[in-house]
Structure formats: structure tokens, C-alpha cells
N, C-alpha and C positions, 0 to 999 in steps of 0.2 A: 382314709387322711393322703394328703397330698403328698407325691413324690417330687413335686418341684418345688424351688421356693426360688422369695427373691434373691437375685445373681449377687452376692458378695465383691466377687471380681473387682469391680468397677468402683469399690468404695475405699475407705482410707481405713487401714487398720491403724488404732490406735494403744499404748500402752491406757490402763487404767490411770495413770497420772495424768497424762496427756489428755485424757477426756475430764478429767477433773477442771485442768486447767482450762480446757480449750471453753466448757462450758460455763461455767463460773465465772469465766474474765467477759464473757457475751453477756449474761443475764447483768453484771453489775455495771458495766459500759450502758446498759440499755436503761436501766434505772438511774445513773447519773444523765443521762443526756433524754430523760423524760419521755423515752419509746416505752409504747404501751407494748406488753408480752403477749397480745394481740396481733403482734405483728409481724412477730418473730415466728420461726418454725416451730413445731414440738421436736423434741428428739427421740431417734431410738437408737439404743441400742444393742447389737446383735453381740452374741458370744458365749462359746460352749459354758454347759453346767461348770457351776464354782468358779469362775473367772474372776467374778466380783463386780458385777454390772449393780446389784445391789445395794453392796457397800460404797460403788463411787456416786450412786444418786444421794447418799446419807452424805460423804463426802464434799460434794457438789453443795448441797445444802449450807454444812458446814462452812466452806468456804466462803459464800455468798455473803453469809453472816458475818463473816470478820470482813469481807471487801466494803459492803456496803454499811454495815450498823446495825444493821435491821434485823428483826427476828424472822427467824424461819420458822416454816410448820411443813410438814411433808405427809400428805394425804398417800394413806399405799394401799391402792383395789387390786386384788387378784380378777382381771377379766374371766381367767377360767372359772372363776365359781359363779359368775353370772349370767342371767338370761338378759336377751335382748331387753327386755319389758322391766326389769331389775334396776338397768339404767335409767329410767325415767319417772320411777318411784310407785307409789301406791293409789289408786283412784277412789277417789272420793266425791261425793255431789255438794254441789256449790249449796250457798244459802239459800237459793229458790229451787233447788231439787230439779233445774234444768238442766244443766250441763256438768261433767266431769271435768273437776279439776284434779292436777294430780301433788301429791304431796312430797315434798322435794327429799332425796337420797340422800342417806349420813354422807356419800363422798363430796355433797356441794358444800356442808357444812366448815365454811372457813371462815378466817378473820379478813374482813374487807381494808380494816386500820390500812394507814397509809404508811406506820412502821414495820409492818409486814409482809413478807414476801412468801407465798403459797406454794408449795407443789403439788403437782397431782401427777403420780406417778403410777403410771399402767402396767405394772408387771406381769410377765408371763403372756403378754399379747398375743406374741406368736403361736400358745397353746390353747388359745380362745377358739371355739367353733368360729366358722366365716360368718353368722349369723351376729354374735358378739361383734365380731370386730368391724363389720359393717354399721352398727350402732355406733362404734368409737368413730367412724369419721365427722360427724358433728362437731365432737369433743375435741379432737385434734385441730381442722379447720376454725369451723365456727364457733367451738367453743362453747357450745351448748346442746344438751339435750331434751329435747321438746319444748318446756316451758322457762326451764330451768337455766339459768346463763351464768358461767365460770367469772367470779370475780377479775376486776383488770390487774389484780394484783397475784394473778395466778399462772405459773410454768409449766407446761405440760410435758411430763418425760414418759418414754415408751421402752421397756425392756423385754429382751425373748430369746429362747433360741434357737437356732437355723434347723431347718428339716434334717441337712446333713449329720447333726449333733446327734442324728437318732434320739431323741428327746422327743417327746408329747409335740409338734407343732405343726402346724395347716401353713399351707401356702397364705401370705398375705396380698389380700386381693390389691391391685395397680392402682386402685384409686384411695386405698387407703396410703399405700406406700408412698404416693404422690406427695402425699400431705405431710409427710418427716424428712428430717434430717439424718442422715444414717450412719453412724458407724460400729465399725466392727471392732471391738475389744479385744485385746490380748494379753495375757499373764505377762508380767513384767516384774524381774525379781526387786531391781530396786527400789522401786515404788513400794512393793509389798512388804521388802525389808525394813521400809523407815516407816511404814503403818505397823506392821508388825513390835518395833521396838516402843512405839508410841503408846500400843495398847499393853504393850507388857506382856506378849507372848511369851511360853516357857523357852529360855536361852538356849535349850537343846534343839530345839526345832530350828529355832532362827540360826544356830551354831551349822547345823548338819547343812541344811538347805546354804548356807552360805557357801556351804565346800561343794554341793552338788546341786546348785541351780537350776541342772536340766529335772531335779526332780520336782520341782514344785507345782509342776502339771504332767503327769503322763494318760492324760486323757487321748482315748483313741478310740472316733466314729465305727473304727471297724472290725472291733471285737466286742463280745459280749462278758466285759468280765464289769461287776457291778460295785468293785472296793474300789478305787483309784485314787491319783493324789491328784488334788486342785487346791488353789489357795485357800476356800474354803473346808476342806477336809482337813489341810493341816491344822487350821484353827481350832477345829474339833479333837483332833489329836492333845495340842495343847491344852486346851481344856480338861481331857480326862488327865493329862498329867501334872495340874497345876490342883484339881479337885481331890486327885486320890495322892498327892505328894508321894509317886514311886520313886525309892531308890534304887531300885531292884527291877528292870524295864520288863521284865522275864514274865513276872506276873501281873503284867498289863500287855504284854505281847499279842492276843489273840483281837484285845481292843482296837489295838494300833491297826493292826492286818486287816482289821474289818472295814479300816475307814480310807486307808491307801494301798492296800493289797497285800500278800505276802512276802512277795520280791522287794517291795521298796522298804515294809518294816523290816523285814531281817538287816537289811542294810544300815535301816537309821537308827534299829538297838546296839547291831556290833559297833557302829561309830560310837554312840554312849557310852558303852563298856571300854573304849581304847581311851578315854578322855580320864586318865588313870588317876588325876587330881586336879580339882577345881575347887579354890578357896572359897570360905565362905564369905558372902557381902560384908557382914557384921563386921569380920575381922579385916577388912579393908577399908571401910569406911570410916575405921576407930583408928585406923594407924597399926593397927598389932597384925597384921597377916605378915610371917616371916617365911613364907614357903612359896616359890613362885613354880606355876605350872611349867613341867618340861616336856611338854607335847604342844606342835602345832594346835592341834585339833583343840586341846588343852586350855592354851591360850587363847584362842577362838573364842570359846564360849564363856571364859572367862571375860573380855570385854564385852562379849555382849549383854554377859549381867551386868556388867557396870554400867553401860548405856541405858539399861533399862532403870536402873537405879536412878542415874542422873538426869534420864527424860521426867522422874514423877519427883525428882528433889533438888530442881535446877536452884532453888535461894537457899539449899543446904553451904556454904561456902567451904568450911573445913571439911568437910563430906566427900566434897566433889574433889579438891586440893588431894585428899588421900588416895583418890582414884587414880588422878593425873601422877602422883608420888609413885604409888603401885607398879603403876603402866610402863613405867621406865627403866624397870628389871628385865622387861622383855627384851627380844631381839630388835634392833634398830627399827627395822620392816614393819615390827607387829605395832611399836610404838607408833610410828607414824601412821597405821593403819587407823587404830584407836583416835589418834587427834584428829585424821581427816573426819571422821566417823561424827568427833563431839562440832568439829567448825560447821559439818552440814547442818549439824542439828540446830544450833545456834552461833551464829557467826561473830557473837561479842565474845565470844569464851577463849578465840583467838589471841584477845588484847591480853589475856592472863600472860605475867611473865614466866610463871611455871611452864608454858606454851612456847612461849615464843621465843623464851632466850633456847629452848630445846632444840628448836626448828631451825634458828640462826646455824647453830652447830650441826645439825643433820640433814642440811637443805635439801642433799640430792636426793631424800627419800621423798621429797614432795615437787619433784619431778615430773 
């Protein structure tokens, strides 16, 4: 394995949110101006394991669908699992049995309709052996492999880890690198928090990381730890908590530690225990909650629960109003925090009298 790599020092380092915005806007503008995707460079996302490169590609496809009104379809190809010949297909004899023709590989099974935008996602490209990376030359620049051609409505995105991340990674050939538009993807708590809220991740995970944003990622290429915190591993912690419905986190501490490491897991469990009282969301939305959390951390966690609920049930006017009313029992700074998050989620919600009147009285908390 090569000890060198494409230099990242001269590349733009962007948050996941910024990558999604930049790439999706490029594709939407090209579609609007009838620019063929083959005239645009393929995009290469570099980043540490678990930073959210694959999630970014999914989000790009979703955003492009919103911006263009077209359906999107993503073909996920792990080049690490391919041999060079696999990309070309399977040879068979032609009708006259005089020549070989190549059956099209599954990765070229795309919808060529004008109301569809295809994404060919070459994941883990840097983990593929040089011979396979060389076979990707044609895909990224000429958009062909042998006799097979990508449709005009296909955009190519690649992703991979850097050699310095101490993951499985080979030096990318200069000829391939020069065919790509490179970004270094960095962890971004604000973008991750918005995504986590929308996806309904466990409120304890979001609440804890809102206090300890530095623990969103503890990846260090200089040590040999196999369990460390990343956006991906925190999502898995959330999945464990939601699947097991754990009230006593001591029962699942080994599982949490196995994902984010013992030090981070110990701090997370301790933080959760200090949340002495968190009201049930069913009591809040029904207007029956009569006890308010009495610590900053428990209020923070309660806010995350209400935001998760409102994200999934924006149309339930009465329930949302009950959440707003309950939040006014918090200290003004925490109520202001809750309202700011609501407005970021949906600017229209700021027009509600129950919020706008409160803001007029407590304007200094919105400075």
C-alpha cells in the first residue's frame, strides 16, 4: 500500500452541509440551463471514516430532487469489490460467433428518461487497487467503459478515505485525480444536529452532543483504537437506544463503549443520569405536563424531544402549540433557544402569535 496520497493541503475543506449545498446547486443550475452533465467534472469527497460522505451523497440526491422537481436515482458502486474486467461486463459471442460483445454491467442499468437524474456513486474509490482505479478513468472523464456509455442524465460522485486516515487506501493516480473536483469533508455539528433532528435520532444523543460538540468526532489517525466517536457511530448508538428502549443505560454501556470508546461512553452515560427529570412527550403535547425540568441539561434534552416531535408532526397545530406553551416555563434563554431552533426548522412558525408576542417582550435574547 502506498505511503503517499493526493495532497489535501490545497483543497477546500467543507462541512457536510456546505458540500451538499455546493454540489446540489451546481447540478440544479446545470439542469436549468440545459448543460450536459458530461461537461461537468465528477466530484471526489475525501474524509475520515464515518464523517458522513455517503450520507452527503444521499442528501445531495434528495436536495436535487427538491430543486429540480425530477426524480433521482443513485447507483452505489463499491469499487473495492470489483476487478477491472467486472466494470466492462461479461463477454459473449455475437450472432455470427465471429466477435465478442460485452453484456452491460448492472451499474449501467439507469433510467434515461428526461424526468430522472441518475447518480453514479463510486464509493471507497481510494480503497480500490490501482488497476481498478485506472479502469475508473473512462467513467470519470469519458463516461464510458468499453462499449458502454453513461446516459446524459447521469452525474458521477466518488468518495474515499485518505491514506493518512490509516484506512484501506491507495495512492490515487494523478491522471485520475486530474479528472475530479476534490473536496475534503469535515465533521459539522450544526449540520449534523439538523440532520439528526430530522431523522429522529435519540434525544439523549443529540442533547449530549449539543453540550459536548467536541465529542461528535474523536477520530485520531495516530492511535490504534478501533472504537471511536464519529457521526456514523453516534447514529448507531441512537439505533441501539431506540431499539432496546433502555431506561437504565448501565445495561447497554458495553454496546455504547463498543461504538464510541469507553471514555466517551462513560461521559455520555453519566450525562444521561444527571438528567434527573425529563417529561414524557405525550404529556407535553396533550397539555398535561405540570412539572418542568430543573437542570440545564434536562431542559436541553426536553427541547430536543419536542423538536423531534414537531419535525415529524408539523401539521398538528394544537400539539405544536402545547409544546410552545410548555417551553415558556423554561428560563428565558432556554425558551429563546427553543424558538430559534423552531424558526430554523420552519421560518413560517415565527409568524405564530404565541411566538412573535413572546419575542417582542424578550427581544434581547435574540440579539
